[in-house]
C-alpha positions as CSV (number, residue, x, y, z in Angstrom):
1,M,181.4,12.9,299.5
2,E,177.7,13.5,300.6
3,A,177.9,17.1,299.1
4,V,178.5,15.7,295.6
5,T,175.9,13.1,295.6
6,P,173.1,15.4,294.2
7,F,175.4,16.5,291.5
8,L,176.3,13.0,290.5
9,E,172.6,12.0,290.6
10,V,171.7,14.9,288.2
11,T,174.4,14.0,285.6
12,D,173.7,10.3,285.7
13,A,170.0,10.8,285.4
14,I,170.6,13.0,282.3
15,K,172.8,10.3,280.7
16,E,170.3,7.5,281.7
17,L,167.5,9.5,279.9
18,G,169.4,9.6,276.7
19,G,172.1,12.0,276.9
20,E,174.9,9.6,277.0
21,D,177.3,12.0,275.3
22,L,177.1,14.6,278.1
23,D,180.6,13.6,279.4
24,Q,182.4,13.7,276.0
25,C,181.8,17.4,275.5
26,M,185.1,19.1,275.5
27,Q,183.6,22.6,275.6
28,C,185.1,24.0,272.4
29,G,182.0,26.3,271.9
30,T,181.4,25.3,268.1
31,C,177.9,24.6,268.8
32,T,177.3,28.1,270.4
33,G,179.0,29.7,267.3
34,V,176.9,28.0,264.8
35,C,173.5,28.2,266.7
36,P,171.0,30.4,265.0
37,W,169.8,32.0,268.1
38,N,173.0,34.1,268.2
39,L,171.7,36.0,265.2
40,V,169.1,37.6,267.3
41,K,170.3,37.1,270.9
42,Y,172.9,35.4,272.8
43,F,172.3,31.7,273.7
44,S,174.9,29.0,274.5
45,P,174.3,25.4,274.0
46,R,177.8,25.0,275.3
47,G,176.9,26.8,278.4
48,M,173.7,24.6,278.8
49,I,175.8,21.3,278.6
50,R,178.4,22.8,281.1
51,L,175.4,23.3,283.5
52,A,174.4,19.8,282.8
53,Q,178.0,18.5,283.6
54,F,177.8,20.1,286.9
55,G,174.5,19.1,287.9
56,L,172.4,21.9,286.5
57,E,173.7,24.3,289.2
58,G,172.4,27.9,288.5
59,F,170.1,26.4,286.1
60,E,167.4,28.8,284.5
61,S,164.5,26.8,282.8
62,E,163.7,29.4,280.2
63,D,167.1,29.1,278.5
64,L,166.6,25.4,278.0
65,W,163.4,25.7,276.0
66,N,165.3,28.0,273.1
67,C,166.7,24.9,271.2
68,V,164.6,24.3,268.2
69,T,166.6,21.2,267.4
70,C,167.6,22.3,264.1
71,N,170.6,20.1,264.2
72,M,173.3,22.7,263.3
73,C,175.2,22.2,266.3
74,V,175.1,18.3,265.7
75,I,176.4,18.4,262.1
76,N,179.2,20.9,263.2
77,C,180.2,19.3,266.3
78,P,184.0,18.1,266.0
79,R,183.0,15.1,268.1
80,G,179.7,14.2,266.6
81,L,177.9,14.5,269.8
82,K,174.2,14.0,269.8
83,I,173.5,17.5,271.5
84,I,169.9,17.5,270.9
85,D,169.5,14.3,272.8
86,I,171.3,15.9,275.7
87,I,169.0,19.0,275.7
88,R,166.0,16.6,275.3
89,S,167.0,14.6,278.4
90,M,167.4,17.8,280.4
91,R,163.8,18.7,279.2
92,M,162.7,15.3,280.3
93,M,163.9,16.0,283.9
94,M,162.0,19.4,283.8
95,N,158.7,17.8,282.7
96,E,158.9,15.5,285.6
97,T,158.8,18.4,287.9
98,G,156.5,20.4,285.8
99,S,159.0,23.1,285.2
100,I,158.1,24.0,281.6
101,P,157.1,27.2,280.0
102,A,153.2,27.7,280.2
103,S,153.0,27.9,276.4
104,L,154.1,24.5,276.0
105,K,151.8,23.0,278.6
106,V,148.9,23.7,276.0
107,P,150.1,21.3,273.3
108,L,151.3,18.7,275.6
109,G,147.9,18.8,277.4
110,S,146.0,18.6,274.1
111,V,148.2,15.6,272.7
112,A,147.6,13.8,276.0
113,S,143.7,14.3,275.9
114,R,143.0,14.6,272.1
115,G,146.0,13.0,270.5
116,N,147.1,16.2,268.9
117,P,148.6,19.5,269.8
118,W,146.2,21.6,268.2
119,S,143.1,21.1,270.5
120,G,141.2,19.4,267.6
121,E,138.6,16.8,267.9
122,P,139.9,13.2,267.0
123,E,136.9,12.5,264.9
124,E,137.8,15.6,262.8
125,R,141.2,14.4,262.0
126,T,140.6,13.9,258.3
127,K,137.8,16.3,257.7
128,W,140.2,18.4,255.6
129,A,140.0,15.7,253.0
130,E,136.2,15.4,252.8
131,G,134.9,15.4,249.2
132,L,138.0,14.6,247.7
133,G,137.2,10.8,247.2
134,V,140.0,9.5,249.4
135,K,139.4,6.1,250.8
136,E,140.0,4.6,254.3
137,F,143.3,2.6,254.5
138,G,143.2,-1.1,254.4
139,P,145.4,-4.1,253.9
140,D,144.8,-4.0,250.0
141,V,145.9,-0.4,249.8
142,D,149.4,0.5,248.9
143,Y,150.4,3.7,250.7
144,L,149.2,5.1,254.1
145,Y,149.0,8.8,253.8
146,F,149.9,9.8,257.4
147,T,148.6,13.3,258.2
148,C,150.8,15.7,260.1
149,C,148.6,17.3,262.9
150,T,149.3,20.7,261.6
151,Q,148.2,19.8,258.2
152,A,145.0,18.1,259.6
153,Y,143.9,21.1,262.0
154,D,145.5,24.2,260.5
155,A,143.4,25.8,257.9
156,R,146.5,27.1,255.6
157,N,148.2,23.6,255.9
158,Q,144.9,21.8,254.9
159,K,145.1,23.5,251.8
160,S,148.6,22.0,251.1
161,G,147.2,18.7,252.0
162,Q,144.4,18.8,249.6
163,A,146.8,19.9,246.8
164,L,149.0,16.8,247.4
165,I,145.9,14.6,247.5
166,K,145.0,15.9,244.0
167,V,148.6,15.4,242.8
168,L,148.6,11.7,244.0
169,Q,145.4,11.2,242.5
170,A,146.5,12.7,239.1
171,A,149.2,9.9,239.2
172,Q,146.9,7.2,240.3
173,V,148.8,6.5,243.2
174,D,146.8,4.0,245.6
175,F,146.6,5.4,249.1
176,G,144.3,5.8,251.9
177,L,144.0,7.7,255.2
178,L,143.5,6.3,258.9
179,G,140.9,8.8,260.0
180,E,140.1,9.2,263.8
181,K,142.5,6.3,264.7
182,E,145.5,8.2,263.7
183,V,147.3,10.4,266.5
184,C,150.3,12.5,266.6
185,C,153.6,10.9,265.6
186,G,155.1,12.5,268.7
187,D,157.9,14.2,267.2
188,A,157.4,17.7,268.9
189,I,156.3,15.9,272.2
190,R,159.4,14.0,272.5
191,K,161.7,17.0,271.7
192,M,159.9,18.9,274.4
193,G,160.8,16.4,277.1
194,G,157.5,14.5,277.0
195,E,159.0,11.0,276.8
196,E,156.2,9.0,278.4
197,L,153.6,10.7,276.3
198,F,155.5,10.0,273.2
199,G,155.7,6.3,274.3
200,K,152.0,6.3,274.3
201,L,151.6,8.0,270.9
202,A,154.0,5.7,269.5
203,E,152.4,2.6,270.9
204,T,148.8,3.7,269.8
205,N,150.0,4.3,266.0
206,L,152.2,1.1,265.9
207,S,149.1,-0.9,267.1
208,T,147.1,0.7,264.5
209,F,149.6,0.2,261.7
210,E,149.8,-3.5,262.7
211,E,146.0,-3.8,262.8
212,K,145.7,-2.1,259.4
213,G,148.6,-3.9,257.8
214,V,150.6,-0.6,257.0
215,K,153.9,-1.2,255.2
216,R,154.5,1.9,253.2
217,I,153.8,5.3,254.5
218,I,153.9,8.9,252.6
219,V,154.3,11.9,254.9
220,A,153.9,15.6,254.2
221,S,156.0,16.5,257.4
222,P,159.6,16.0,257.7
223,H,159.1,15.6,261.6
224,C,156.8,12.5,260.8
225,Y,159.4,11.3,258.5
226,N,162.3,11.5,260.9
227,T,160.0,10.0,263.7
228,F,159.0,7.0,261.6
229,V,162.5,6.4,260.0
230,K,164.7,6.9,263.2
231,E,162.6,6.6,266.3
232,Y,159.8,4.0,265.6
233,P,162.1,1.1,264.5
234,E,163.6,1.4,268.1
235,L,160.0,0.4,269.3
236,G,159.7,-2.4,266.6
237,G,158.0,-0.2,263.7
238,N,159.8,-0.7,260.5
239,Y,158.2,0.6,257.3
240,E,159.0,2.1,253.9
241,V,158.6,5.7,254.3
242,R,158.6,8.4,251.7
243,H,158.6,12.1,252.2
244,Y,156.0,13.2,249.4
245,T,158.7,15.1,247.5
246,Q,160.7,12.0,247.1
247,L,157.8,10.3,245.6
248,L,156.7,13.2,243.6
249,L,160.1,13.3,242.0
250,E,159.8,9.3,241.2
251,L,156.3,9.8,239.8
252,I,157.7,12.7,237.5
253,K,160.6,10.5,236.2
254,E,158.2,7.6,235.5
255,K,156.1,10.0,233.5
256,R,153.1,9.4,235.8
257,L,153.0,13.1,236.5
258,K,153.5,15.5,233.8
259,P,153.9,19.0,234.7
260,S,153.0,21.0,231.5
261,L,151.4,24.2,232.2
262,K,153.7,27.1,232.7
263,V,154.1,28.7,236.3
264,E,155.9,32.0,235.3
265,K,157.1,32.7,238.9
266,R,160.5,33.2,240.4
267,V,160.7,30.8,243.5
268,T,163.2,30.2,246.3
269,Y,163.1,27.0,248.1
270,H,163.7,26.7,252.1
271,D,165.2,23.6,253.3
272,P,163.5,22.4,256.4
273,C,165.7,21.3,259.2
274,Y,164.2,17.8,259.6
275,L,164.2,17.0,255.9
276,G,167.7,18.5,255.1
277,R,170.1,18.5,258.1
278,H,168.6,15.7,260.0
279,N,168.0,13.2,256.9
280,G,170.0,14.7,254.0
281,I,167.2,15.2,251.6
282,Y,168.1,18.4,249.7
283,E,167.5,17.8,246.0
284,P,164.2,16.1,245.6
285,P,162.1,19.1,246.2
286,R,164.2,21.3,244.1
287,D,164.1,18.6,241.3
288,V,160.1,18.6,241.6
289,L,160.4,22.5,241.2
290,R,162.9,22.4,238.3
291,A,160.3,20.1,236.5
292,I,157.7,22.9,236.5
293,P,157.8,24.7,233.4
294,G,158.3,28.6,233.8
295,I,159.7,28.5,237.4
296,D,162.8,30.4,237.8
297,L,164.5,28.8,240.9
298,V,166.7,30.9,242.9
299,E,168.8,30.2,246.0
300,M,168.8,32.1,249.3
301,E,172.4,32.6,250.5
302,R,171.9,30.1,253.3
303,N,170.7,26.8,251.7
304,R,170.8,23.1,252.2
305,E,173.0,22.2,255.3
306,N,173.5,25.9,256.2
307,S,169.7,26.7,255.8
308,L,168.4,29.1,258.4
309,C,165.9,27.4,260.7
310,C,162.2,28.5,260.6
311,G,162.1,28.3,264.5
312,G,159.1,25.7,264.5
313,G,160.9,22.5,265.8
314,G,161.4,21.2,269.2
315,G,158.3,22.8,270.5
316,G,159.3,26.3,268.8
317,L,155.8,26.4,267.0
318,W,154.1,27.0,270.4
319,N,156.8,29.0,272.0
320,E,156.3,32.9,272.5
321,V,159.0,34.6,270.8
322,P,159.2,38.4,270.1
323,A,158.9,39.4,266.5
324,E,162.5,40.8,266.4
325,Q,164.0,37.4,267.4
326,R,161.9,35.1,265.1
327,F,164.0,33.2,262.7
328,S,161.0,33.0,260.4
329,V,161.1,37.0,260.1
330,L,164.8,36.7,259.2
331,R,164.4,33.8,256.6
332,V,161.4,35.6,254.8
333,K,163.7,38.6,254.6
334,E,166.4,36.5,253.2
335,A,163.7,35.3,250.7
336,V,162.9,38.7,249.5
337,E,166.5,39.6,248.8
338,T,166.7,37.0,246.1
339,G,164.0,38.6,244.2
340,A,161.6,35.7,244.7
341,E,157.7,36.1,244.5
342,I,157.2,32.9,246.3
343,I,159.1,30.9,249.0
344,A,158.5,27.2,248.6
345,A,158.5,24.9,251.4
346,A,158.0,21.2,252.1
347,C,157.1,21.2,255.8
348,P,153.7,22.3,257.5
349,Y,155.8,23.8,260.4
350,C,157.7,26.0,258.1
351,I,154.5,26.9,256.2
352,S,152.8,28.0,259.5
353,M,155.9,30.0,260.5
354,F,156.5,31.7,257.2
355,E,152.7,32.9,256.9
356,D,153.0,34.3,260.4
357,A,156.3,35.9,259.6
358,L,154.8,37.7,256.5
359,K,152.0,39.1,258.2
360,T,154.3,40.3,261.2
361,I,156.4,42.3,258.7
362,G,153.5,43.4,256.4
363,M,154.8,41.4,253.4
364,E,151.7,39.4,252.5
365,E,151.3,41.3,249.3
366,E,155.0,41.1,248.1
367,M,155.5,37.4,248.8
368,R,153.6,34.1,249.0
369,V,154.5,31.0,250.9
370,M,153.5,28.0,248.9
371,D,154.0,24.1,249.5
372,V,155.9,22.2,246.7
373,S,152.8,20.1,246.0
374,E,150.7,23.4,245.5
375,L,153.1,24.6,242.8
376,L,153.2,21.3,241.1
377,L,149.4,21.1,241.1
378,E,149.3,24.6,239.2
379,S,151.3,23.0,236.4
380,L,149.1,19.9,236.0
381,E,146.2,19.6,233.4
382,Q,143.0,19.4,235.4
């Protein structure tokens, strides 16, 4: 009995940390069959779960960090198991021992010290919006525009944020920003296994939201959306949360936004994992694009629930992956095959990954990456 105690301790710990479904896996292998990693190299989620069932005997830590939490395995699992939660629980155990890839220690350390994974200074959190006439959020303001860390500190994504601000202002939406009091929502940190740090981030945001009287939130990032809709309620934070594409579509239907200038471009839309597979939001971004005169919207072969992940979720944005194994490179090539001039996205992670992919394969001149809000702004009378 003494020999099996460590094995039982490990499996019980994984279940207690959130991987309750561990014992329910019947090892059918469906998860491995649909995992996008197998387009570029062999990786077996089934094998990872099996290792966990046997107390991580023979475990190699680098394999665990392959998962980009795209949710493809979850929506295809015949038993509906929460596979991502099992992986996340295993990562939590590795975090406790410090056994994580060096590339992920940087964002985790930055979030712990600065409240964001990009080593940005807190007082510069909303510097990207300077000069645009955006007010500070208060109890008398309708919407809080919560800024994704990537949009706040990444130069390319700052342009997307600025475009969205101009679009919201054109529709006379009443919104404000929190400024330096805002910290990371914690999505990537939690998926990397930093549960304690996630709790601190959530506590900080929830306290600020209560202090400021937040009731309605606009988010640009599907990762923020998923966190506020599915994870903060467990901690007592219940808000009306809108991904910006949902709100823009509503504003177009209400005639508060009237796209009229032609944008003569062939565009293909990429479904972000956390907007699509995680939350079932597929049509609002497409409907916004369809409302823009001149756009020829074409679909990639893999779309909606079968969309190929950009590779940025679950810490993938910071993982060091060889060029030939990057999902973003495969996805950009799929976009090129449609004859599109523009790959449209509705997620800061996707935009960062695709911009990098275009540079990697030398396609910057042939194709552009644009946020849905940037395309809509081009169609509005200024």
